[in-house]
C-alpha angles and dihedrals in degrees: 000000000000125000097258100061141313095270090113117062120181109229111210122191113167103295094341116107113176112179108238137203108213140165128224104195093184093066103021095091096039091067109100098175128069136171098250105125093000127109103162096077098051127078101180108173139182114237098194098256126128128276125202096270098150119080106281122237103203119203120193122205110198103204114197130352115330135193105244090220090057091047091053091051092051093047091051090053090053091048089050093060091075102021132088120253134157113296126296091043138166088252089054088053090051090055089076090055089050091062090079116093140188126235091279091057093251114147126225108274125264092205116090116165127186095230103171146356131208124196113210095189093156095062089237093197099033133254096284109069135183120214090254089055089077090073091052089050089054089049090053092049095052095045100039120123132261101003111024124173114252115263099229115179093166101064108343124130119187124209118196111197118186123206128237095269096053119096117207127195109273092356110149091005100064111346142043096181143339142193134215139135131270125256117237088224089065107028101019097242140036113262130157118247142169135206127209126174129212105246101181096110101022106046117343090157089060104038107019099057128175090026092057136027131222111250094222101042092114091220135082116254118263120224140192092268098046094257129116101254128119115250112247118238114249094220096042101254125082092203097055095038090050089046091055092056090050089047091052089050093052095043090053092051099041088051094051097037108021097152095031092250105090127063119008143114125241135051098261114078090196090059105033126166104225134201095273096038088065091062106039113153094016118118103148147009116305094022124149142100092051095315109117094209133239110331135161130259125211125221090279093051096254116150122238141146105194137041125229141187122302091024093297121156125204140183111220128170121249124254133213113277108213093200098049089033094222141080111288144175133175091255091063112133094225 
């Protein structure tokens, strides 16, 4: 656990160390301090490894049976990362991620293309998955006949998304998503990847915050206006809207620390605090201690902080800005 909170739990399985986004509801709302506007508490360092500086070809593996409406929402978020939309946009949010460079001075790319999709409707590795199973799922996707995904070690990034009926090791209990890189012994090459699970039916209170609230938190839910109401999801489903924020978190970190040797805070590379870990729970100015911060509301009262393509609106957490040395998003009030 890092020094800010116990949002991040290191998941150790033999020699396998996926970096995991997790939520600890018992302590989440007891944390009064946050890193917005503070630089003294953070020692984010570059460890000379690569970042994803080349244009990213993103490949999605839809594992299980998916609601087409949810798939469309997720695709539009991916499209929004590199497309123009009214300010503040998803692409504006990604500009903070782009501030990170490698040892040649090359910035993280601003080009992210959805370059392929694979539908694993047969649950090729079952409905109970270990963390290491994600690499086998990628292997299946890139070797499947007759339409495999390309195996792209040059600039490929693989996103494994599991459906509502799939149970993943530690999902809902300790993690909502993680990123790592594949082992050549399993996939054949080393490529970065991330996994995120749909939590809408399994644990929305754990992984779809602030659109859902844990039943056993012991505290009433905070909101953007200081009341005790649950924030409404901008795309109509707490599970998919919460999933998108976790996806944004993982994309930011896998881009800035793809081989776990680039940008992170802390002395232990097996338990790094990454650029999104520093800002968990922060979505707007003034956030902290369980309050998400100042965000917008659309005409239906749904909460959001960035705009996307096709009129979409999303709520994504802030990330650490290395220039301002604080958590930041394009909806910041300063």
